[in-house]
C-alpha positions, 0 to 999 in steps of 0.5 A: 487474496485480491489487493489493489494499488491506485496510481497514475497511468505512467507507473502502473505498467512498471508496477504490473511488471514487478518493477516496485522499489518500496523505497520510493512510495509514502502513505499514511504509515511512511515509506513503503508500497501500499496496497488495499483491499477495496477496488473502488477506493483505489479507483478513487486514489488513483483519480484523485492524483490524475484525473486524465490518466489513472490506473488500478493495478490488482494483485492476487496475494497467496494468503498463506505465502504473506503470512510467511512475512514478518508482519506488524499488525496495527489496530485502528487506534494506533495506526491513527496515532501514527498517522498524525505523527506522520501528517505533523512531519509532512514530506519528511514522513519516511518512518518504517517499523522495520518488518516486511509489512505493515498490516492495518486500517486505512485511515482518515474518516469513517471507513469500514471494513477496509484494510491496507498492507504496506510493504517496507523491506526488501523481503516484503518488496520481493514478495509483491514483486513476485505476486501476480499482477494486472492493470485493471 
């Protein structure tokens, strides 16, 4: 499976060289490292962060290995409720679900057929750091 992470150019090289630290990132579902299944959305996200120097890192995830992690699957309604809680906390939204990874829909707006995986534990961090990656 190919998943994508949009970022500022200054971070893409370290990410592609497997230097991901899940304690540094944050997003819709709290602290962690996020990838999504639609490349064009990752480019849009990266461009929004830095329209001059933006990059996307592609990860080729082995689905059988991924499913060996402790994964929490969130349905869209529950994920939207969690996102509302995160937005109300602003920069303080550092929640974790205490799993290796969280798999949910992308939140906000009507985005069909797009999902994300948030890696949040040290085991999840190790998994994404050994996953083949390249800068697009």
